[in-house]
C-alpha positions as CSV (number, residue, x, y, z in Angstrom):
1,M,150.5,29.0,65.7
2,S,151.2,26.6,62.4
3,E,148.8,24.0,63.0
4,V,144.7,24.6,64.9
5,Q,145.0,24.6,68.4
6,K,142.1,23.1,70.6
7,A,143.1,24.2,74.1
8,L,142.8,27.4,76.1
9,A,144.7,30.1,73.9
10,V,144.7,33.8,75.0
11,C,145.9,36.0,72.1
12,A,146.9,39.8,72.6
13,L,146.2,40.8,69.3
14,D,148.9,44.0,69.9
15,T,151.0,42.7,67.2
16,M,150.1,41.0,63.7
17,P,149.7,37.3,64.8
18,Q,150.9,34.6,62.5
19,D,149.2,32.2,60.2
20,W,146.1,34.1,60.6
21,Q,144.1,34.3,57.6
22,P,142.0,37.4,56.2
23,V,139.0,36.2,53.9
24,G,137.6,39.0,52.0
25,V,139.1,41.8,54.7
26,E,142.1,43.6,55.3
27,A,144.0,43.7,58.6
28,Q,146.5,45.7,60.3
29,I,148.0,46.6,63.4
30,A,146.7,50.3,64.8
31,Q,145.7,52.3,67.5
32,A,142.7,52.4,68.8
33,A,140.6,53.9,72.1
34,G,144.3,54.2,73.9
35,R,145.1,50.3,73.0
36,S,146.7,49.0,69.9
37,A,144.6,46.0,68.6
38,L,143.8,44.2,65.3
39,R,142.2,46.6,62.9
40,V,140.1,44.3,60.5
41,F,137.7,45.9,57.3
42,L,136.4,44.9,54.1
43,E,138.2,44.7,50.9
44,P,137.8,47.7,49.5
45,G,136.5,45.5,46.2
46,R,133.8,44.2,48.4
47,R,132.7,47.4,49.9
48,R,131.7,48.4,46.2
49,G,130.4,44.6,45.2
50,T,127.0,43.2,45.7
51,L,125.3,42.1,49.0
52,G,125.0,38.5,49.8
53,V,127.9,37.8,47.3
54,D,130.6,40.1,48.8
55,F,129.2,41.3,51.8
56,G,125.7,40.8,54.2
57,D,126.8,37.9,56.4
58,E,129.0,36.1,54.0
59,P,132.7,34.7,55.3
60,T,134.4,38.6,55.6
61,F,136.7,37.7,59.2
62,V,140.4,37.1,59.8
63,L,140.4,33.9,60.6
64,S,142.3,32.0,63.5
65,P,144.2,29.0,64.0
66,L,142.3,28.4,67.1
67,A,139.7,25.8,66.8
68,I,136.1,25.1,69.0
69,C,133.1,23.2,69.4
70,D,131.8,23.8,72.6
71,G,133.6,26.2,75.2
72,V,133.8,30.2,75.6
73,V,135.1,32.7,72.8
74,E,135.6,35.8,74.3
75,V,137.0,38.9,72.6
76,D,137.6,42.8,73.4
77,L,136.0,44.7,70.4
78,L,135.2,48.6,69.2
79,S,133.7,49.2,65.9
80,R,132.9,52.5,63.9
81,L,131.7,53.4,60.7
82,L,134.2,54.0,57.7
83,P,134.0,57.0,55.8
84,D,132.5,55.0,52.9
85,A,130.0,53.2,55.1
86,P,126.2,52.9,53.3
87,D,123.7,54.7,55.2
88,Y,122.4,50.9,56.1
89,A,125.8,50.3,57.7
90,R,125.2,49.9,61.6
91,G,129.1,49.2,62.6
92,F,128.6,45.4,62.5
93,V,131.6,43.5,64.4
94,G,131.3,39.7,66.1
95,I,132.5,36.2,65.8
96,A,132.4,33.6,63.6
97,Y,133.2,30.0,65.2
98,R,133.0,26.3,64.1
99,V,134.3,27.8,60.9
100,Q,134.9,25.1,58.6
101,E,137.7,24.1,55.6
102,F,137.6,26.8,52.9
103,A,134.6,28.5,55.0
104,Q,132.4,26.6,53.8
105,A,130.2,26.5,56.8
106,Y,130.1,28.3,60.0
107,E,128.0,30.5,62.5
108,S,128.2,33.5,63.6
109,V,127.0,36.0,66.3
110,Y,127.2,39.5,65.9
111,L,126.8,42.8,67.3
112,R,125.2,46.2,65.7
113,P,126.5,48.8,68.0
114,L,124.2,51.9,65.9
115,N,121.5,49.7,66.7
116,G,122.5,49.8,70.7
117,L,120.0,51.1,73.1
118,R,122.2,54.0,74.4
119,L,121.3,56.1,71.0
120,N,117.9,55.1,71.5
121,P,117.1,54.0,67.6
122,P,114.1,53.5,66.3
123,P,111.7,50.7,66.3
124,P,112.0,48.3,65.4
125,R,115.9,48.7,65.4
126,N,115.8,49.0,69.0
127,L,115.4,45.5,69.1
128,R,118.3,44.3,66.3
129,A,121.8,45.1,67.9
130,V,122.2,41.4,68.8
131,Q,122.3,38.6,65.9
132,Y,122.7,34.9,65.1
133,Y,123.0,33.4,61.9
134,A,124.5,30.3,60.2
135,Y,125.8,30.5,56.8
136,P,125.4,29.8,54.1
137,E,121.6,29.3,54.4
138,W,120.2,30.9,57.6
139,K,121.0,34.5,57.4
140,F,119.7,37.5,59.0
141,D,117.2,38.2,56.5
142,R,115.9,34.3,56.2
143,L,115.7,34.0,60.2
144,R,113.7,37.3,60.3
145,E,111.3,36.4,57.8
146,E,110.9,32.6,59.7
147,E,110.7,34.7,63.4
148,P,109.9,38.6,62.9
149,E,109.5,39.0,66.8
150,G,113.3,38.4,66.8
151,G,114.2,34.9,67.7
152,Y,117.8,35.0,66.2
153,E,118.3,39.2,67.6
154,A,118.3,40.8,70.8
155,P,118.8,44.6,71.9
156,A,121.3,45.4,73.7
157,D,122.9,48.3,75.7
158,I,125.7,49.2,73.3
159,A,127.0,52.2,71.2
160,P,129.8,52.5,68.7
161,D,133.3,53.4,69.2
162,E,134.0,52.8,72.6
163,W,135.8,49.4,73.8
164,M,133.4,46.6,75.2
165,T,133.9,42.6,75.8
166,F,131.8,40.2,74.0
167,G,131.5,36.4,74.5
168,V,129.8,33.4,73.4
169,E,128.7,30.2,75.1
170,L,128.6,27.4,73.0
171,D,127.1,24.1,73.9
172,G,125.9,21.7,71.4
173,P,122.7,23.4,69.6
174,R,122.7,26.4,72.8
175,I,124.2,29.4,72.3
176,I,125.0,32.7,75.1
177,A,126.3,36.1,73.9
178,R,127.3,38.2,76.6
179,V,128.5,42.0,76.6
180,N,130.5,42.8,79.1
181,G,129.6,39.8,81.4
182,R,125.9,40.2,81.2
183,E,124.2,38.1,78.5
184,V,122.4,39.7,76.0
185,F,120.7,36.7,73.9
186,R,120.6,33.0,74.2
187,L,119.9,30.7,71.5
188,T,118.3,26.8,72.7
189,H,118.5,25.3,69.3
190,A,120.9,26.8,66.6
191,K,120.3,26.3,62.3
192,S,124.1,24.5,62.4
193,E,124.8,20.9,63.7
194,P,127.6,21.5,66.2
195,R,131.0,20.8,64.4
196,E,134.6,21.6,65.5
197,G,135.9,24.4,63.4
198,R,138.1,27.4,63.3
199,I,137.6,30.6,65.1
200,G,137.2,34.2,62.7
201,L,136.8,37.6,64.1
202,W,133.9,39.1,61.7
203,V,133.1,42.2,60.2
204,D,130.8,43.4,57.6
205,I,130.0,46.6,55.5
206,G,131.4,49.9,56.2
207,T,132.4,48.9,59.3
208,D,135.8,49.6,61.4
209,A,136.4,46.8,63.8
210,Y,139.8,46.7,66.5
211,F,140.1,43.2,68.2
212,S,141.9,42.9,71.2
213,N,142.3,39.9,74.0
214,L,141.2,37.1,71.9
215,R,139.7,34.3,74.8
216,V,139.7,30.7,73.9
217,A,138.1,28.2,76.1
218,P,137.6,25.0,74.3
219,R,135.4,22.6,76.7
């Protein structure tokens, strides 16, 4: 795909896709739990970098040529920790969408599988398996300060090192996130004005992520 695509699209991601752009990450095809998938992890320099500059709700994703404003983005993903992951790493993995030119602005919903309910994490981590943020102004720490009761986070029955289907449904300022078809997060007023933009497969510090079967259905 040599230009931005706005129609229904399905990408198996079992071979290296053409015209996809790594932004702060490395990407390769690798095997994970029985399937060939797109493996994504932070560049080594970023893993040794500065929080809020090199990692930490930053534009660190493989940017696809697919575009969306409203509609559904869904992908199979698996997340585990890298050997050099810091102790605060949670397997951060998700979807960036409405990515503007030069990744100067976008939104994202991502998962923290190590905060999944199946691992019985201690409070308040048990309420922080799903996270929304809007780059560059509204990252998780600012949102958590604004809504300490979890307005931009939610629990989920997930765990690391297993395949799950993760999707976001976009409808103007409203967002619904689902894991394996079950709603895990709903937001009625996003922090960014809805604008068409590209879709990225997002990871953060300490994450070894695998993506398969990306499906995009613009409305």
